[in-house]
matplotlib code that plots the C-alpha trace (Angstrom):
import matplotlib.pyplot as plt

x = [-53.9, -55.5, -54.1, -56.3, -55.3, -51.8, -51.5, -53.9, -52.2, -49.2, -47.5, -46.2, -49.5, -51.8, -55.4, -57.3, -60.2, -61.5, -64.7, -65.2, -68.0, -65.3, -63.0, -65.6, -66.9, -63.0, -62.9, -66.1, -64.9, -61.5, -63.0, -66.1, -63.4, -61.6, -64.7, -65.8, -61.9, -61.7, -65.1, -64.1, -61.3, -62.2, -65.9, -67.1, -69.8, -70.9, -71.7, -74.2, -76.4, -76.5, -80.1, -81.4, -85.4, -84.3, -82.9, -85.9, -87.7, -85.7, -87.5, -88.0, -85.6, -83.2, -83.4, -83.3, -80.4, -78.4, -79.5, -78.1, -75.0, -74.4, -75.1, -72.9, -70.4, -70.3, -69.4, -65.9, -65.7, -66.5, -62.4, -62.2, -65.5, -64.1, -60.5, -61.8, -64.0, -60.9, -58.6, -61.2, -61.8, -58.5, -57.1, -59.5, -59.2, -55.5, -55.6, -58.0, -55.6, -53.0, -51.0, -49.3, -51.5, -48.3, -47.3, -50.4, -50.7, -47.0, -47.9, -51.0, -49.0, -46.1, -48.8, -50.7, -47.7, -46.5, -50.1, -50.1, -46.6, -47.6, -50.9, -49.4, -46.5, -49.2, -51.5, -48.5, -46.8, -49.7, -52.2, -53.1, -49.7, -46.4, -45.6, -49.2, -49.7, -45.9, -46.6, -49.8, -48.5, -44.9, -43.1, -42.1, -44.1, -41.8, -43.4, -46.3, -49.2, -47.0, -47.1, -50.9, -51.9, -49.8, -52.9, -55.4, -55.9, -57.5, -58.2, -55.1, -54.2, -57.8, -57.0, -53.7, -54.8, -57.9, -55.6, -53.5, -56.4, -58.3, -55.2, -54.7, -58.4, -58.1, -54.7, -56.5, -59.9, -58.1, -54.9, -55.3, -58.1, -60.2, -61.6, -63.9, -65.7, -67.8, -70.5, -68.1, -66.4, -69.4, -71.0, -67.7, -67.7, -71.3, -70.4, -67.9, -69.9, -72.4, -69.7, -68.5, -71.9, -72.6, -69.1, -68.9, -71.0, -69.6, -66.0, -66.5, -68.5, -65.9, -62.8, -64.6, -65.4, -61.8, -59.7, -58.4, -55.7, -57.1, -60.9, -63.1, -66.6, -66.5, -64.8, -63.6, -63.4, -63.1, -59.9, -58.9, -59.4, -57.6, -54.8, -54.6, -54.6, -52.0, -49.9, -49.2, -52.6, -54.4, -52.9, -53.8, -57.7, -57.5, -57.0, -59.6, -62.2, -60.9, -61.5, -61.4, -61.6, -60.9, -61.2, -64.6, -67.3, -65.1, -64.2, -67.8, -67.3, -64.1, -65.9, -69.2, -66.8, -64.6, -68.0, -69.1, -65.5, -65.9, -69.3, -67.8, -64.6, -66.9, -66.4, -69.8, -71.4, -75.1, -77.6, -79.4, -76.4, -78.0, -81.3, -79.6, -77.2, -79.8, -82.1, -79.2, -78.6, -81.9, -82.2, -79.2, -80.5, -83.8, -82.4, -80.6, -83.2, -85.5, -82.3, -82.4, -86.2, -86.1, -83.6, -80.6, -77.3, -77.3, -73.9, -73.1, -69.7, -68.4, -66.0, -66.4, -69.9, -72.9, -73.7, -77.2, -75.3, -73.1, -75.7, -77.3, -74.1, -73.0, -76.4, -76.5, -73.2, -74.1, -77.1, -75.2, -72.8, -75.3, -77.4, -74.3, -73.2, -77.0, -76.5, -73.0, -71.7, -74.9, -75.6, -72.7, -71.8, -68.5, -66.5, -69.1, -69.2, -65.5, -65.3, -67.8, -65.7, -67.3, -66.1, -62.9, -62.4, -63.2, -61.0, -57.9, -58.8, -58.9, -55.6, -54.1, -56.1, -53.8, -51.4, -54.8, -55.5, -52.3, -51.3, -53.7, -51.3, -50.6, -53.4, -51.8, -49.9, -53.2, -54.8, -51.4, -51.5, -55.1, -54.3, -51.1, -54.1, -57.3, -55.9, -55.8, -59.3, -61.2, -59.4, -59.5, -56.5, -57.3, -54.7, -56.4, -58.9, -62.7, -62.5, -65.5, -68.5, -72.2, -73.4, -70.0, -71.2, -70.4, -66.8, -67.1, -68.1, -65.5, -62.4, -63.9, -64.1, -60.1, -58.8, -60.7, -59.2, -55.4, -56.0, -56.9, -53.9, -52.0, -53.6, -53.0, -49.3, -48.8, -50.3, -48.6, -45.3, -46.5, -47.0, -43.3, -43.0, -46.6, -47.1, -48.5, -45.4, -43.3, -45.4, -45.1, -41.1, -41.0, -43.2, -41.1, -38.1, -40.0, -41.8, -39.3, -41.6, -41.7, -44.7, -46.5, -46.3, -48.7, -50.2, -51.4, -54.5, -55.8, -54.9, -58.2, -57.0, -55.1, -58.0, -60.8, -63.6, -65.8, -68.8, -71.2, -74.1, -72.4, -70.1, -71.8, -73.3, -72.3, -74.6]
y = [87.5, 84.4, 80.8, 79.6, 82.2, 81.9, 78.2, 78.9, 82.1, 83.3, 85.4, 87.5, 89.0, 90.0, 89.4, 92.6, 91.4, 90.0, 88.4, 89.9, 87.1, 84.1, 86.3, 86.4, 82.8, 81.4, 83.4, 82.7, 79.0, 78.9, 81.2, 78.5, 75.6, 77.4, 77.6, 74.2, 72.4, 74.6, 73.4, 69.5, 70.1, 71.6, 70.4, 66.5, 66.9, 63.3, 64.4, 67.1, 64.3, 62.1, 63.1, 63.1, 63.5, 66.5, 67.9, 67.7, 69.4, 72.7, 75.7, 75.3, 78.0, 76.2, 73.4, 75.1, 77.1, 74.0, 72.0, 75.1, 75.3, 71.6, 71.3, 74.4, 72.8, 69.1, 71.6, 69.3, 70.2, 74.0, 75.0, 72.6, 74.0, 77.5, 76.7, 74.8, 78.1, 79.9, 77.6, 77.1, 81.3, 82.2, 79.2, 80.3, 84.2, 84.0, 81.4, 84.0, 86.5, 84.6, 83.2, 80.0, 77.1, 75.1, 77.5, 77.3, 73.1, 73.3, 75.8, 73.9, 70.7, 72.3, 73.6, 70.7, 68.5, 71.3, 71.3, 67.4, 67.4, 70.5, 68.5, 65.3, 67.2, 69.2, 66.2, 64.1, 66.8, 68.9, 69.0, 65.9, 64.4, 64.0, 67.3, 68.1, 64.5, 65.0, 68.4, 67.0, 64.0, 65.2, 62.8, 62.2, 59.7, 58.3, 59.4, 57.2, 59.6, 60.7, 56.6, 57.0, 60.1, 58.9, 56.4, 58.7, 62.6, 65.6, 69.1, 70.1, 67.0, 66.8, 70.0, 69.5, 66.3, 68.2, 71.2, 68.6, 67.0, 70.2, 71.5, 68.6, 68.6, 72.6, 72.6, 70.0, 72.0, 75.5, 75.0, 75.8, 78.3, 75.9, 78.3, 79.5, 76.2, 77.1, 74.3, 71.9, 72.8, 72.8, 69.5, 67.8, 69.0, 68.2, 64.5, 64.1, 65.1, 63.0, 60.0, 60.5, 60.5, 57.1, 56.0, 56.3, 54.2, 51.3, 51.9, 52.3, 48.9, 47.3, 48.3, 47.3, 43.9, 43.4, 40.5, 41.9, 40.3, 41.5, 41.4, 42.8, 43.4, 47.0, 47.0, 49.5, 52.5, 52.4, 54.2, 51.1, 48.8, 50.7, 50.8, 47.1, 46.6, 49.3, 48.5, 50.2, 49.0, 50.6, 53.8, 54.1, 52.6, 55.7, 58.2, 57.0, 56.1, 55.7, 57.8, 61.3, 63.5, 60.8, 61.6, 59.8, 61.8, 64.9, 65.2, 65.7, 68.9, 70.3, 69.6, 71.4, 74.4, 74.2, 74.2, 77.4, 79.1, 78.4, 80.7, 83.2, 83.5, 85.2, 88.8, 89.4, 86.1, 85.8, 86.7, 82.9, 81.3, 82.2, 80.7, 77.7, 76.4, 77.5, 75.2, 72.3, 72.8, 72.9, 69.4, 67.9, 68.8, 67.3, 64.0, 63.6, 64.2, 61.3, 58.9, 59.4, 59.1, 55.9, 54.5, 55.1, 55.4, 59.3, 60.2, 63.5, 64.0, 60.3, 61.1, 60.5, 61.1, 58.5, 60.0, 61.2, 63.3, 64.5, 65.3, 67.4, 69.3, 70.3, 71.6, 73.9, 75.3, 76.1, 77.7, 80.0, 80.7, 81.7, 83.7, 86.0, 86.6, 87.5, 90.1, 91.4, 91.1, 91.1, 94.0, 95.7, 95.9, 94.4, 97.5, 98.7, 95.4, 95.0, 98.1, 96.6, 96.0, 92.5, 91.6, 93.1, 90.9, 87.7, 88.8, 88.9, 85.7, 84.2, 85.7, 83.7, 80.5, 78.2, 79.1, 79.0, 75.7, 73.8, 75.7, 74.6, 73.5, 77.0, 77.3, 74.8, 78.2, 79.9, 77.0, 76.2, 79.8, 79.3, 76.6, 78.2, 81.0, 79.0, 75.2, 75.9, 78.1, 75.3, 72.1, 72.5, 71.3, 72.7, 71.0, 67.8, 67.3, 67.4, 68.6, 70.7, 68.6, 69.3, 72.0, 74.0, 75.7, 79.2, 77.9, 76.7, 79.8, 81.5, 79.6, 79.6, 83.5, 83.7, 81.2, 82.8, 86.0, 84.5, 83.6, 87.0, 88.5, 85.8, 86.9, 90.7, 90.0, 88.4, 90.9, 93.5, 91.9, 91.6, 87.6, 87.0, 83.6, 82.6, 78.9, 81.5, 83.2, 80.2, 78.3, 81.0, 81.6, 77.5, 78.0, 80.4, 78.1, 75.3, 77.4, 79.6, 82.9, 85.5, 86.0, 89.6, 90.6, 88.4, 91.2, 93.4, 91.8, 93.8, 97.1, 98.2, 100.7, 98.4, 96.0, 96.0, 94.3, 91.9, 93.9, 91.8, 94.5, 97.5, 94.9, 93.7, 90.6, 87.1, 84.4]
z = [1.3, 2.8, 2.6, 0.0, -2.8, -1.5, -2.6, -5.9, -7.6, -9.2, -6.7, -9.3, -9.9, -6.9, -7.4, -8.7, -6.5, -3.3, -2.4, 0.9, 1.5, 0.8, 3.6, 5.9, 5.8, 6.2, 9.5, 10.6, 10.0, 11.8, 15.0, 15.0, 14.4, 17.2, 19.7, 19.6, 19.9, 23.2, 24.2, 23.3, 25.3, 28.4, 29.0, 29.1, 26.6, 27.2, 30.8, 29.5, 27.3, 30.6, 31.1, 27.4, 29.2, 31.1, 27.8, 26.0, 28.5, 27.7, 26.1, 22.2, 21.5, 23.6, 21.8, 18.4, 19.2, 20.5, 17.2, 14.9, 17.0, 16.6, 12.9, 12.3, 14.4, 12.3, 8.8, 8.7, 5.3, 5.0, 4.7, 1.7, 0.2, 0.5, -0.7, -3.7, -4.8, -4.3, -6.5, -9.3, -9.3, -9.5, -11.5, -14.3, -14.3, -14.4, -17.4, -19.1, -18.3, -20.5, -17.5, -18.3, -17.3, -16.9, -14.1, -12.4, -12.2, -10.6, -7.9, -7.4, -7.2, -5.1, -2.7, -2.5, -1.4, 1.4, 2.8, 3.1, 4.9, 6.9, 7.7, 8.8, 10.9, 12.7, 13.6, 14.4, 16.7, 17.7, 20.3, 20.0, 18.7, 20.6, 21.5, 22.8, 24.7, 26.3, 27.5, 29.0, 30.3, 31.5, 29.8, 26.0, 24.2, 21.9, 18.5, 19.3, 18.4, 15.4, 14.2, 14.8, 12.9, 10.0, 9.1, 8.4, 6.4, 8.1, 6.8, 5.9, 3.7, 2.3, 1.1, -0.4, -1.8, -3.6, -4.3, -6.6, -8.0, -9.1, -10.4, -12.6, -13.8, -14.3, -16.3, -18.4, -18.9, -19.5, -21.4, -25.1, -24.2, -22.7, -20.1, -23.1, -23.2, -20.3, -20.5, -21.1, -18.1, -16.1, -17.0, -16.4, -12.8, -12.6, -13.6, -11.4, -8.3, -9.3, -9.8, -6.3, -4.6, -6.6, -5.6, -1.8, -0.3, -3.1, -2.4, 1.4, 1.4, -0.5, 1.6, 4.8, 3.9, 2.7, 4.2, 7.1, 9.4, 12.5, 12.3, 14.6, 15.7, 14.9, 11.9, 9.0, 9.3, 13.4, 14.6, 16.3, 13.6, 11.5, 13.6, 14.3, 10.5, 10.4, 6.7, 2.9, 1.9, 5.4, 4.4, 1.0, 1.7, 4.9, 2.3, 0.0, 2.6, 6.1, 8.9, 9.9, 6.0, 3.3, -0.5, -0.6, 0.3, 0.7, -3.2, -3.8, -1.5, -3.4, -6.7, -5.4, -4.6, -7.9, -10.1, -8.2, -9.0, -12.5, -12.4, -9.8, -12.5, -15.2, -15.5, -14.7, -12.7, -13.2, -10.8, -11.6, -10.2, -6.5, -7.6, -9.5, -6.2, -3.6, -5.2, -5.5, -1.6, -1.0, -2.6, -1.2, 2.3, 1.3, -0.6, 3.3, 5.2, 2.8, 3.6, 7.2, 7.6, 5.7, 8.1, 6.4, 8.9, 10.2, 12.1, 14.0, 15.0, 13.4, 10.6, 7.8, 8.0, 6.7, 3.2, 4.5, 7.0, 4.4, 2.1, 4.7, 5.8, 2.0, 1.1, 4.2, 3.3, -0.4, 1.1, 3.3, 0.7, -1.9, 0.7, 1.5, -2.0, -2.8, 0.5, -0.3, -4.0, -6.0, -3.9, -4.7, -1.0, -0.8, -0.6, 2.7, 4.3, 4.2, 6.8, 9.3, 12.4, 12.7, 9.3, 9.5, 13.0, 11.1, 8.0, 10.4, 11.5, 7.8, 7.1, 9.9, 9.2, 8.9, 11.9, 14.1, 12.7, 13.2, 16.6, 18.8, 21.0, 21.8, 24.0, 26.6, 27.7, 28.9, 30.3, 32.6, 33.6, 34.6, 36.4, 38.3, 39.3, 40.1, 40.9, 44.6, 45.3, 42.7, 42.4, 38.6, 36.6, 33.1, 31.7, 31.8, 29.2, 29.8, 33.5, 33.4, 34.0, 33.4, 36.2, 35.2, 32.3, 33.5, 34.0, 30.5, 28.9, 30.8, 30.1, 26.1, 26.2, 27.9, 25.5, 22.2, 23.5, 23.7, 20.1, 19.3, 20.9, 19.1, 15.8, 16.3, 17.0, 14.2, 12.0, 13.6, 12.6, 9.0, 9.8, 10.1, 12.0, 11.1, 8.9, 6.3, 6.3, 6.2, 3.5, 1.0, 1.4, 1.0, -1.7, -3.5, -3.1, -5.1, -7.6, -8.0, -8.3, -5.7, -3.8, -2.9, 0.8, 3.1, 5.0, 1.7, 1.8, 5.1, 3.6, 2.3, 0.1, -2.1, -2.7, -4.9, -3.6, -6.1, -7.3, -9.1, -9.3, -11.7, -13.5, -17.4, -16.9, -18.7, -19.1]

ax = plt.figure().add_subplot(projection="3d")
ax.plot(x, y, z, "-o")
ax.set_aspect("equal")
plt.show()
């Protein structure tokens, strides 16, 4: 069972259906995130762009691949997008099946809080936290990085906060057979999405222009500026519209996912949603491009993104999801594609997405081994950041493949031992304690003979 479904469902009742597209996309997302993290750790990307004129003379096909690679690599909110779809989908289906909405709300709150705590611990003590830096520097960093990471939220925390908020919204919507009021529910989420889009620039500007104790030329949400002005007020503002992945604008990503989940929760989703949401995605991309052309701010890897960049990314995520749903679930190919070896590979990564994301510190082991073997011959210390420069792309490629193979070995071992010891396993155990309801087996989702894959082609369509 993937982490989003574990945190969104009542464990006493294993989901009767799964959507292979969501499993696949989640696996691709964690694989891609891991690849990009390795790239930026071992390779000096800035050195690659020292001669922009030379890059522009690359063959057009190379430039297109580089552009697409960079665009997909900047999809920071993709996990949140998929998580919110599953939360809304499972919540709605379970209420329709007479599961108590209060029980689902309790699980959403408990799960969200656990994810937020795990997020702060991972960021504060993981690869870019105290343990990671202590291993690389060879000396204890005395919690200085943990204190820094408390000032903002990243992937796990934003998923946790949105899980709680969506849990509350869905509870208010679904109680007293509210799931039957589909037009009201859909309209409400559309209004929330538009509200976030409108509120984001105003809230960001208001916070940036607040009277800060230590003003600077580069102000909010610049990380050094936030750190120098650290306080309880700064922490709250960072959650709302600070560095990394704050509520604004990423609440819009969550609400769009929840809206899609409402449509997919129907007994037979209408094929018209493919056109509706694809059109909406294209419109978002078009608006983002128009804003960029007209001189509005554009960002690439900065977090949070400019609103123009955010729209282009979110629109692409929506269109990709609709494309795969059209090719798989709406053609009745879910069961067939679930057996494809490439899909199964990414589904394995999907099942352990929380562990893979949280334990990037584990990659220091293969890098240390590589250093022991090759440092004398090459002079390269792979424990250092950005050790490879332009002209060493072959080394970069080999190191990335080597570390990805190591991660895949970790995934295989954890699945062999039924995920015992993984963060997913610990997460569900903690969830069981606080919710008082026992969860189903974690690894059962990989047993194809026990899964009913969603098929939107053969079931009876509902408007």
